[in-house]
C-alpha positions in Angstrom: -1.1 -14.4 -6.6 2.4 -14.0 -4.6 4.7 -16.4 -3.6 8.5 -17.1 -3.3 10.6 -18.0 -5.9 11.5 -21.7 -5.1 12.1 -22.7 -8.7 14.9 -25.6 -8.7 15.6 -25.3 -13.0 18.5 -23.9 -14.5 15.9 -21.0 -15.9 17.0 -17.3 -15.6 15.4 -14.4 -14.4 16.2 -10.7 -15.3 17.4 -7.8 -13.1 17.1 -4.1 -13.2 20.8 -3.1 -12.4 22.0 0.0 -10.6 23.2 1.6 -14.3 21.6 4.3 -16.3 18.5 3.9 -17.8 19.2 3.2 -21.3 21.6 0.0 -20.2 20.0 -3.4 -21.6 19.2 -5.7 -18.3 21.3 -8.6 -17.6 20.4 -12.0 -17.0 21.3 -13.6 -13.5 20.6 -17.4 -11.9 17.5 -17.5 -9.4 17.8 -16.2 -6.1 18.9 -18.8 -3.4 17.4 -17.8 0.2 18.6 -18.0 3.8 17.2 -16.6 6.8 20.5 -15.0 7.2 19.6 -12.9 4.0 17.5 -10.8 6.2 19.6 -9.6 8.7 20.2 -6.3 6.9 16.2 -5.4 7.4 17.1 -4.6 11.1 16.4 -1.6 12.3 20.0 0.6 12.7 18.4 2.4 15.6 17.8 1.9 19.0 14.8 -0.2 17.8 14.8 -3.9 19.2 14.6 -6.7 16.8 11.2 -7.7 18.5 9.5 -4.2 17.7 11.1 -3.9 14.5 9.7 -7.3 13.2 6.0 -6.8 15.0 6.0 -3.7 12.6 7.4 -4.4 9.5 3.9 -5.2 7.6 0.7 -3.4 8.9 -2.5 -1.5 8.2 -2.0 2.6 7.9 -5.4 3.3 7.3 -9.0 2.1 7.0 -12.1 3.9 6.0 -15.8 2.6 6.6 -19.4 4.0 6.4 -22.9 2.5 7.5 -26.4 4.0 7.6 -29.5 3.9 9.3 -27.7 2.7 12.5 -30.2 2.8 15.5 -29.1 4.5 18.3 -28.2 1.3 20.3 -26.2 -0.1 17.3 -24.7 3.7 17.3 -23.7 4.1 21.0 -22.2 0.4 20.7 -19.6 1.6 18.0 -18.8 4.5 19.6 -18.2 2.9 23.1 -16.2 -0.1 21.0 -14.1 2.9 18.7 -13.1 4.9 21.3 -13.0 2.7 24.3 -13.0 5.3 27.2 -10.7 7.4 25.5 -11.2 11.5 25.7 -12.8 12.9 22.7 -13.8 16.1 21.3 -17.5 16.6 19.3 -17.5 19.0 16.7 -21.2 20.5 15.8 -20.3 21.4 12.4 -20.9 19.6 9.0 -18.2 17.1 8.1 -17.5 16.9 4.0 -14.7 14.1 4.4 -14.4 13.5 0.4 -14.5 16.5 -2.0 -15.3 13.9 -4.7 -18.5 12.4 -3.1 -21.9 14.4 -4.0 -22.0 17.5 -1.3 -25.6 16.0 0.3 -22.7 13.2 1.6 -21.4 15.1 4.8 -22.0 14.5 8.0 -24.0 16.9 10.8 -21.2 16.0 13.4 -17.7 14.7 14.0 -16.3 12.9 17.1 -12.5 12.7 17.1 -9.9 11.5 19.8 -6.3 12.3 19.8 -5.3 8.8 19.2 -6.1 9.5 15.0 -10.1 8.5 15.1 -12.5 10.8 13.5 -16.2 9.5 13.4 -18.4 11.2 11.5 -22.2 10.8 12.0 -25.7 12.5 10.6 -28.4 11.9 13.1 -31.8 11.4 11.3 -35.9 11.3 12.5 -37.5 8.3 10.9 -41.3 8.0 11.1 -42.9 4.7 12.8 -46.8 5.5 12.4 -47.2 7.7 15.5 -43.8 7.4 16.6 -40.3 9.0 15.5 -37.2 6.9 16.1 -33.7 8.2 15.0 -31.0 6.5 12.9 -27.8 7.3 12.4 -25.6 7.3 9.0 -21.8 7.3 9.8 -18.5 7.0 8.4 -15.1 5.8 10.3 -11.6 6.5 9.8 -8.7 5.0 11.7 -5.6 6.9 10.8 -2.4 5.4 10.5 -1.5 7.0 14.3 -4.1 4.5 15.4 -2.7 1.5 13.8 0.6 2.5 14.9 -0.4 2.1 18.5 -2.0 -1.5 17.8 -0.1 -5.1 17.1 -0.8 -6.9 14.1 -3.2 -9.4 16.2 -4.9 -6.6 17.8 -5.3 -4.7 14.0 -7.1 -7.9 13.0 -8.6 -8.3 16.1 -10.6 -4.7 15.8 -11.4 -5.6 11.7 -13.3 -8.8 12.7 -15.1 -7.1 15.6 -16.1 -4.3 13.3 -17.3 -7.0 10.6 -19.1 -8.9 13.2 -21.1 -6.2 14.9 -21.9 -3.9 12.3 -22.3 -3.9 8.0 -19.8 -1.4 6.8 -19.0 -0.3 3.3 -15.2 -0.3 3.3 -13.8 2.5 1.2 -10.4 2.4 1.7 -7.5 0.5 3.4 -3.7 1.2 3.2 -1.2 -1.6 4.0 2.4 -0.2 4.4 5.7 -2.2 4.5 8.4 -0.3 6.8 12.1 -0.6 5.6 14.2 0.4 8.1 17.2 -0.6 6.3 16.6 1.6 3.2 17.6 -1.4 1.1 14.7 -3.4 0.7 12.7 -1.7 -1.6 13.6 -1.6 -5.4 12.5 1.9 -5.8 15.1 2.4 -8.2 15.0 -0.8 -10.2 11.1 0.0 -10.1 11.2 3.3 -11.9 14.0 2.0 -14.4 11.7 -1.0 -15.3 9.2 1.6 -15.8 11.0 3.6 -18.2 11.4 0.3 -20.1 8.0 -0.8 -20.6 8.7 -3.9 -18.0 5.6 -2.6 -16.2 2.1 -4.8 -15.4 -1.0 -3.6 -13.4 -0.4 0.2 -14.0 0.5 3.0 -16.8 1.4 5.7 -15.1 4.2 7.1 -12.2 5.0 10.7 -11.0 8.7 10.8 -10.0 8.3 14.9 -9.4 9.5 14.1 -6.0 12.0 11.5 -6.6 15.6 11.7 -6.1 18.6 9.8 -5.5 21.4 10.9 -2.9 24.6 8.7 -2.5 23.0 6.0 -4.5 19.9 6.0 -1.5 16.5 6.8 -2.8 15.2 10.4 -0.9 11.1 11.6 -1.6 8.2 9.7 -2.9 7.6 7.6 -5.8 4.0 7.7 -6.8 2.9 4.4 -8.9 -0.7 4.6 -10.7 -3.6 6.9 -10.5 -4.9 8.2 -7.2 -8.1 7.5 -9.0 -8.1 4.0 -9.6 -8.7 1.1 -7.0 -4.8 0.7 -6.1 -2.4 3.2 -5.2 1.3 2.5 -4.2 3.3 5.6 -2.8 6.8 4.4 -1.6 8.2 7.6 0.1 10.8 8.4 2.9 10.2 8.9 6.5 12.7 11.1 7.3 15.4 9.2 7.9 13.8 6.5 10.1 12.8 4.4 7.3 11.4 4.1 3.7 7.7 2.9 3.4 5.9 1.0 0.5 2.2 1.7 1.1 -0.7 0.7 -0.7 -3.8 2.6 -1.1 -6.6 0.1 -2.3 -10.0 1.5 -2.7 -13.9 0.4 -3.8 -13.9 -3.4 -4.3 -10.5 -4.0 -3.7 -10.9 -2.0 -0.4 -14.2 -3.9 0.3 -12.5 -7.6 -0.4 -9.3 -7.2 1.4 -11.6 -6.0 4.4 -14.0 -9.0 4.1 -10.7 -11.1 4.1 -8.7 -10.1 6.9 -12.5 -10.1 9.2 -12.8 -13.4 7.9 -9.4 -15.0 9.1 -10.4 -16.0 12.6 -12.6 -18.5 11.4 -9.9 -20.7 10.2 -7.5 -19.9 12.3 -7.2 -20.3 15.9 -4.0 -19.9 17.4 -2.5 -16.8 17.1 1.1 -16.9 16.1 -0.9 -18.8 12.8 -3.4 -15.8 12.9 -0.6 -13.2 13.3 1.2 -14.8 9.9 -1.6 -15.4 7.6 -2.7 -12.1 8.3 0.5 -10.6 7.1 0.3 -12.4 4.3 -2.8 -11.2 3.3 -1.5 -7.6 3.4 1.4 -8.9 1.4 -0.7 -9.9 -1.3 -2.9 -6.9 -1.1 0.0 -4.3 -1.3 2.2 -6.8 -3.8 0.1 -9.0 -6.3 -1.6 -6.3 -8.3 1.6 -4.7 -9.9 4.5 -6.2 -11.4 7.5 -6.0 -13.7 8.3 -8.1 -16.3 10.6 -8.7 -19.2 8.8 -7.9 -22.7 11.9 -8.2 -25.0 10.6 -11.4 -27.1 7.2 -10.8 -27.5 6.1 -9.0 -30.8 2.7 -8.4 -30.0 0.6 -6.6 -27.5 -2.0 -8.6 -27.6 0.6 -11.6 -26.4 1.9 -9.8 -23.7 0.3 -11.7 -20.8 2.1 -12.8 -17.4 1.6 -16.1 -18.6 3.9 -15.4 -21.5 6.5 -13.6 -19.9 9.1 -13.6 -17.0 9.2 -12.2 -14.0 12.3 -9.7 -13.3 14.7 -10.9 -10.9 15.0 -7.8 -8.3 10.7 -7.9 -8.1 10.7 -11.7 -7.3 13.9 -10.8 -4.8 12.0 -8.5 -3.2 8.6 -10.4 -3.0 10.7 -13.7 -1.3 12.2 -11.5 1.0 9.1 -9.9 2.6 7.1 -13.3 2.7 10.2 -14.9 3.9 10.6 -12.0 6.6 7.0 -12.6 7.5 7.0 -16.7 7.7 10.0 -16.3 9.8 9.1 -13.6 12.9 8.4 -14.3 16.0 5.4 -12.4 17.7 4.4 -11.9 20.4 0.1 -13.1 21.4 -1.0 -9.9 21.9 
């Protein structure tokens, strides 16, 4: 579980400095945070503080599937998802995932310009002398779709889908957007990995990674695309740096269920939004870690409980959580 560094002891954590990768790590005191520590997270462009904070952390992609929907249930899903938008129906097979069996394709696609794709196959089923039709569907909600929704509306969409249909969640992406280009410690992450201080993943891809004027550009990929968690950190033009966690299979289903059930316990909109944002942060940040392994002699003993988290990673977690905790969001 991720949590802020609230230790009051003199125990020290490690930080990776902006220096050559073969330089030893040095000790630093534990972090002391105030709300003023986060002024530099505000966007430098003409975005308002309100808009930036609302989109600091958010959903960026969702893929769901369901089988044997009745016509009434299918029609209700189409009405809810597209919500009177202009749509286009394409009468040709859609094979959404090359890794899925060839038989798992959908006969038709409904799309909209807002970033929604709904693939479906209509099947006839005999019930005695009567024939009824059922629908197998796959629903993709893209980043463009979620970008138009507030955090509260994102949670409401997940909750409504979960209440009214039974879905398998194949993939869900969480994004943290850094307009300051200073929050995400991508350089330190790369250096810590080279020193073997990584937990929760074993590979990185820095083929498109570069540093220009001490600023990160391009993409750093963490973990395997085939695993249940894959992380990309990349620049979106000159606007911001994005930390994007792609969760699949059990991790995706678990997060989908957790988001959907938040409303059961939270009735106040702001409480619900903050809880939702913290759930997203937990999903994006808690599965990987960077910890000092220097004093551990055996691979068998290299557990999180026996190692200290590196200062730069705790610093990043603290800043994400405190930013969420202090932001004021609307109720829409």
